[in-house]
BADO-861101 format. One line per field, with one value per residue (C-alpha): residue number from 0; residue in three letters; x, y, z. Coordinates in steps of 0.05 Angstrom, whole numbers, plus 32768, in hexadecimal, padded with zeros to 4 digits. Last residue first. Layout:
BEGIN
n <- c(NUM/...)
res <- c(ala/...)
u <- c(X/...)
v <- c(Y/...)
w <- c(Z/...)
***
This chain:
BEGIN
n <- c(46/45/44/43/42/41/40/39/38/37/36/35/34/33/32/31/30/29/28/27/26/25/24/23/22/21/20/19/18/17/16/15/14/13/12/11/10/9/8/7/6/5/4/3/2/1/0)
res <- c(gly/lys/val/val/val/pro/ser/lys/thr/pro/leu/arg/asp/tyr/leu/asp/ile/ile/asp/gln/ser/leu/leu/cys/val/cys/gly/ser/leu/val/ala/asn/gly/ile/ser/arg/arg/his/arg/ser/thr/thr/asn/glu/tyr/ser/met)
u <- c(875C/871A/8701/86B8/86A2/865A/864E/8641/8652/8654/8691/86BF/86E1/86EA/8706/873A/874D/8758/8782/87AD/87B9/87D3/87A6/87A3/875F/8747/8718/874F/8793/87CB/87A9/87D6/87C9/87EE/8816/8859/884D/885B/8890/886A/8834/87F4/87B3/8781/873C/8709/86DA)
v <- c(864B/866C/86A0/86B3/86F8/8709/8753/876E/87B7/87C4/87AB/87CE/8806/87DA/87A2/87D2/87EF/87A8/8798/87D7/87C5/877F/8746/8710/86EF/86DD/86A6/867A/8699/8680/865C/8677/86A9/86E2/86C9/86CF/871A/8722/8759/877C/8788/8760/8784/8752/8746/8727/86ED)
w <- c(863C/8633/8663/8658/8671/8682/8685/86CB/86B8/866D/8647/8616/863E/867C/8651/8632/8676/8691/8654/865C/86A5/8694/86A6/86DB/86E0/8725/873F/875C/874F/8722/86E9/86B2/8679/869B/86D7/86B3/86AC/86F6/86F4/86BC/86EF/86F0/8700/871A/86FC/872A/8724)
***
């Protein structure tokens, strides 16, 4: 799984199944996750 930066222009993609194996997040959310989680932490996506 990878995390993709989503610009404000593509905010509609956040929370939707758009790409296979990718999670679209805003930059500030990626930074928040990076600050909170150790490398290789398991992440569960519920939706």
